N, C-alpha and C positions, 0 to 999 in steps of 0.2 A: 635492325633495330634503330640505327641511326637515321634512317630515312623516315621510320615512324616518328621518331622524336622530331624531326625537322617538320614534317606535315602538322603534327600536334601544335608546335610552336607558332606556325604559320596561323593555324585556326585560332589559337588563343589571340594573338595579335589583331587579327582581322576582326574578331569578335569584340575584343575590347574596344577597337577604334570605332566600330559601327554603334556600339553601346553608348560610348562617351560622346560621339557626334549627336545622337539622338537625344542624350540628355542634355547637352549644351544648347542644341536648338530648341528644347523644350523650355528651358530657363530663360532663353532670349525672347521666345514669344510670349512667355509669361510677362516678362518686364515690359516688352512693347505693348501689351494690353493694359498693364498698370499706367504706362506713361499716357496712352490715348486717352484713358478713362480720366486722368487727372488734368488734362489740357484746359477744361474749363475753370476748374478751381484755381489753377496757377495763373491762368489768363487774368481771372478776376483779382487775384492778389497783387499781381504786377501793376494793374490799373490803379488799384487803390494806393499802391506805393507811389504811382505817378502823381495821384491827385492829393497825397498826404494823408489819406483816410487810413484807419488801423488796419494792419495787415492780418490776414488769417493764415493759420497754420495750414501747409501744404504738404502733401506725401513726398514730393520730388522736389528737387531744385528747378526754379524756372528761370528763364532769361528773356528779356524783351529786346529785340533787335530793330534797329532802324531800316529803313529801306535798303541801305548799303551794306548792312550786315554787321554794324557796330553794336555792341551790348550797351544799352542805355539804362536798364535796370535789372535787378537781380534779387532773388527770393529764395531761401533755402527752406528745408524741412521744418526748421524750427519757428519759422516766420521772420527770420532776420532779413533785413534788406541791406545789400552793399552794392556799391557801383562796381568793384572790382574784387571778387573773391579770390582767395589764396589759390585754389585749384578750380579750373573750370573746363570744359570740353573746348576744342579748337572750333570755333563757329565762324571762321573767317570765310569760309565758302558759302555760308547760308545767306544769300541775297534773296530778294524776293522773288525772282524768277526760279531759283533753284528749290526754294520752299514750295512754291506751288507745284513744281514737278514731282516732288517726293510723295505727295498723296497721304501725308500723315502717316507713312510708313516708318518704322524703325531703322534708323542708321547708326552704325558704329562708327565712331571718331576718336582720335588720338586726344590726350590733353594737351592744354595750351601751353606755350612757352617752354616745350620740350620736356615736360614733366612726365613721370611714368604713369602708366596706366591708360585706360581708355573708358569710353563713355558710350552710353546707349542714348540716343537722343531721338525725339519726336518733335516735329516742326510743324506749325500751322499758322497761316496768315489771318490776321484780325480783319474781319469783314468791313468794319466802318473806319479803320485807320490804316496806315501804311505800314504799321508795326507787325512784327513777326513775333510770335510766342514759341519758345523752345523749352520743352521738359526734358531733362537730363537725369540719368542716373549711372553712377560710376560702376563699372563691371569689374571692380577689384575683387569683390566679394564672390561674385560669380566665377569668375576666372579662378579664383583660389580654390572654390569648391570643385570646380572642374579638374582643376591639376591634381588636387587630393584624391578625387575619385580614380583619376587616370593612374596616379601612383599605387593607390590601393588595388586596382584592377589589374594592373601589370604585375604587381608584386603577388597577388594571389594566382595570377596566371602562371608566373614561373614556378612557384611553390607547387601548383597543381601539376605543371609539366614534369618537375623533378621527381614528384611522388609518382607520377604515371610511368615515368622511365622506370624507377626502382621496382615499382610493383610489377611492370611488364617484364623487366629483366628476371625478376624472381619467377613468375609465373612461367615464362618461356624456358628457363633454365630447368625448373621442375618438369615441364611438359616434354622437354627434349631428353631429360636424364634418361628415360627407358631406351631412346635411341642411342644414346652413348653406350649403354649396356650391350645394345644390339650390335654397336660397332666394335666394341671390344670383343664380343663373341665371335662376330664374323672374321676379325683378325686372328683369333685361335684356330678357327675353322680353316682360314686360309693357310695357316702354319701346318696343317695336316691332321689336326685333332677332330675328326668328323664324328665323334661322340659327344660333342658339346650340343647343348640345346637352349633355345630362348625360353626361359622359364620365369613365372611369377608375374605375368602380365594379364589384365582383364580382357577377357574374349570379346567384349563388348566395345572396346576402344579400338582405335584404328591401329595403333601400335600391337595389341594384342592379336588383332587378326593377322596383322604383318607378320607376327611372331609364329602364329599357328601355321602360315602357309609356308615359313621358311622352315619350320620343323619338319612339315610333310615333305618338302623337298630335300632337306637334308637326310631324312629317313630313306628317301629312294636312291639318293646318291650312296649313302652308306651301304644299302643293300646291294646296289651295283657293283660298289667296289669289293664288298665282300664275295659277292658272286663271282666276279673276276679273280679275286685272290684264291678262292677254292677251285676255280676253274684251272688256273695257272698251276696250283698245286697237284691237282688230279693230273694235269698234262705232263708236269715234271715226274710225278710217279709212275705215269703210264709208260713214258720214254724209259725211265729207269728199269722198270719190270720188264719191258719189251726187250732192252738190251741183255738184261740178265737172262731172260729166257732164250734169246739167240745165241748168247754166250756159250752155254751149256753144251747144246749140240755142235756147235763148232769147234769147241775144244776137244769134243770127243772125236769128230771128223779128222781134225788136224793130228790127234794123238795116233790113231789107227793108220793115218797115212804116213806118219813119220815111222811107225813101227814096220811098215812094209817097204819104206824107202831105204831103212837101215839094215833090211834083210833080218829083222827079228822074228818073222813069221817063217817057221821052218818047213812047212809042208803045205799041200794044197788045201787040207782041212782047215787049218789056221788061217789060211788067206781066205777061204770061203767064209769063215765064221766072221772075220774082220770086215769082209766085205759087206756081210749081213748088217753088221752093227752100224757101218757107215750108212747103208741104206735105211736102217730103222732110224738113225738120228736125222738123216735128210727127210724122212717122212715126217718125224715129228715137227722139224722146222717148217716143213711145206704146211702142215696143219696149223702151227701158230700163225703162220702168214695169211692163211685162208681165213682163220678165224679173225685177225686183224682187219682184212678187208670185208668181212661180213659185218662186223661192227661199224666200219666205217660207211657201208652202204646204208645201215640201219640209221646211222646218225644223220645221213643226208635227207631222211625222211621220203624216199621214193615211194611213188604211188603202187599200191599193191595190185596185183592181178587176182582180185578176189573171185571165189566160186563158192558153191555150197560143199561143205566138207563134212564127211561123217567121221566122228572122232573114234568110232567103234572100229572102222577099217584100219586108221592109223594107230590104234592100241593093238590090234591083232598083227599088223606087219611088224611093229617094234618088238612085240613079244616073240614072234618067229625069228627075227633078226638075231636077237640077244640069246634066245635059247640055242641056236646054233652056234653063236660066238662064245658063249659061256655054258656049255653043256652041264656043267656042275650045278647049276642054279635051276630051280623051278621058277619059271614065270607065268603068272596067270592073268587073266583078264576077267573082270567081274564088273558088276553095276556097284553103285556107291553103297549099297547094303550087303554087299558079297554075295549076291545073287547072280544069275545069268545076265549077261550083259545085252542091251539092246541098242540099236543105232541112236546116236546123239549128233543133232546137226548144228553146225554153226556156219558163219560165212567168213571166209579169209582166203589166204593163198596157201594151197595145200603142200607146196614143197617147204615153206617155212614152217608151218605147223609140224610137219615131220620131222624138221630139223629140232623143233623144240622138245618133242617127245624123245627124240634120240639122244640129245644132250641130257636130258633128265635122266634117261636109263644108263647112259655112260657114267654120268655122276654116280650113280647108285652102284653100279658095278664095281667102280674104281675105288670106293670109299667104304665098302662093306666087307666082311670077311668072306672068303671064297665058301661057296657051298650055300649061303645064307639066300633065302628065297625073296623073289620080288612080286609085286603086285602092281598092276594097272587098273584103277577103277574109274569108270566113267557113268555119268548120269546128267539128269537135268534137275534142277533145284529152283524152287522161287526166289526171286530177288530179295525178298523180305526174309528169307528164311536162312541167309547167310551172314557171317560177321561183316561188318562195315568195310574192313580192310581187304575183303575179298570181292567187293563190288566194284564193278568197273565205274570210271568216271563219267558222270552225265553232263559235264561242261560243254555247252553248245549242242547237246542232243535234245531235240525237242520230243522225241518219240523213244525213251529208253526202254530196253528189253524187260518183260516182265519176269523172265525165267533166264537162268544161267546154265550153259553147257560147261560141265567141268570134266576135268580129267585129272586124276591124281596117281603120282608115281611113289609108291610106298616101299620102304626097305627096312630091313631090321637089323642094321648096323648099330654103330655107336651113337648115332644121332649128332645134332649140332646144337650146342649149349652156349648159354651166356651171350657174351658180346658178339660172338660168331654169327648168330643168327640175323644180326642187323647188317652184317657186311657180306653175306655169301653171294650176294647179286652183284658186288663191286668188281671192277675189272682186275685181274690177276690176283684176286684175293683167294686163299686156300685155308680151311679151318685146320688142317692138318699139315703143317710145312714140314714136318719130319718125314713124310711119307711123299713128298713132292716128287723126287726123282723116281721112287718105286713105282708110284702110280703114272708117271708120264703125263700128267694133266698140265694144260696151259694156264688154268685159272681163268679163261673166258668163257667157258661153256655155260654158266649160269648167267653171266652177262649178257650174252647172246639171247639166251631164254626171256630174261627180263626186257630187252630191247624189243624183240619180235612181239611178244604179247601186249606190250604197251602200244606198238604200231597197230595191233589189232583191236585196240580199245579195251582190253581185258587186264586182268591182275594176275600175279604169281605170287604165292605166298608160302610160307613153311609152317608145318605142324608137326607135333611130336606123333611118333606112331605108338599106340598103344602097345605096351611091353617092351619099348625101347626102339629106337631108330628115327628116321626122319621121312616126313610125307611132303612132297611138293605138290601144292594145289593149283592148277591152272583154271582160271575162269574166265569163259568168254560169252559174249551175248548169244543167246539160243535163238534158233528161227526153226519153225514147223517143218515138219517132214516133206521134203519136195517129191514132186511126182515125176517119173514113176518111182515106186518105193525102192530103196536100196537093196542091194544083194543080200541075201539071207546069210544066217550064220554058218549054214553048211557050205557056202561058197567061199568063205574065208579060208586063208591058207592055214594048215594045221601048224601047232607049235611042236617042233621035234622034241622027241624024247631025250633027257640028258644022258650025255656019255662021259666017260672018264677023260678028263683033261690030258693032253699030251705032256710029255716030260722032255724039256730041253736042256741039254748039258753044255756048259760054255767052259772050254779048257783053253782059252786065248791067254796068251801073256799078258801080264799088267801093262796097263798104258804108261808110258814115261811121263815123268814129271813135267810139266810145262811151267817154263820161267814166267812168272808174273810181270816181270819187267819187259818182257818181249813187246816191243811196239806194234807186232803184227797181231796180238791177242786183244779181243774186245774184252774190256775189264767190266766188271760188275760196278754200276755207278754208286750203289747202295752202300752205306757204311756198314 
């Protein structure tokens, strides 16, 4: 602002100086022309005065000089003639030679006898005499006019400069007021308030465009911080849950070990049962660690060893396995309309897809009443015929499948209601925490299912079973039946007939109390 004011002041001064100089030169030239035009009339008046004839009125003062430059006659604008007027120009230098060199051009000379003021004179020699005629005009009025105009111009320029500075300051202050608000908002954001935004600016202006860009950047930053916060929260919860799950079998193993060490196991039968419980808890802990490793491998996004996979084979194998391990249940394999199942082909890693079906079946067996029936349904459906939440993502896929290969695991248990439906695929989440120890689940099975299916470009969703229960629906991109055709249904393993479940009696002594203050025990980090 100061530099702008200085430049503006210099511009005003230079402009005023040039204008005044031009004006003064114009006025002087006008006087010179008048003096030159009046040379003849003044010369005539002076010669008349010399001869005693009546003097004519002349427009300017005239002086008649001798050859050595002395004034011998004078006439003023009123026609009065005097030898020595009160004020006159200093003509001491105007000898004959100097006059001839001036070529009748205007010359500025001071007043004679040290008087104030200056004169403009034009001199010309008389051709038939040795005299010189000088026409003079005082410059007092002209200089006064120029001085007045100079003062007026400079005053107006100063006023203009002051007004320009005031207006400029106001405009700049108003123009930068939004930036001041942006600065204040940025300071609040720097203090940690990422919810602040630049609002109320016209998007057509530079400040508005800057604000929009900053708002988009702040949105991305806030999303990144939120994602990091959620990730850290999930990690903390994951570590807490893993510690809790590992603590339970470790406490059991330590309890039975202390029973054995203190001699509380009285006979071989009790020792065998205690060793069996230690082995089962170790197996449970091993399963938990294996599930954690499986999730870690899935999170690393390792490349799949894909091949053509028939979901019908996977369904029959799972049905046979669980019919053998849960003989009190009826496990059937049908198509999506409860009719005879036919081969359904997709592309993926067979071992991982087998793990998906096994985890879904394990979940169904674990959380449904004993003896309840289970169903595995498979089939192919058009992409447009399924709900949007069951459609695989087409991001980056230039040739999405027109049909989906689906496998459903249906149970007839209590089902999953309310908020539990949105959380069943979260790690270590259990819809029925009261039965955690009874069922022996790790809470990672459905998380592994979700991660595997996501890696295969599919979806897994939850539906209600008609009449009660839960149905997990796995949707994968379908492929046409490969050649040679798959093995027929007659070649698939038969599902064993259910048999009565074995009865196991446990007469072990109670596990001794574990001191929670014991530093060797891993405590549950959750409140």
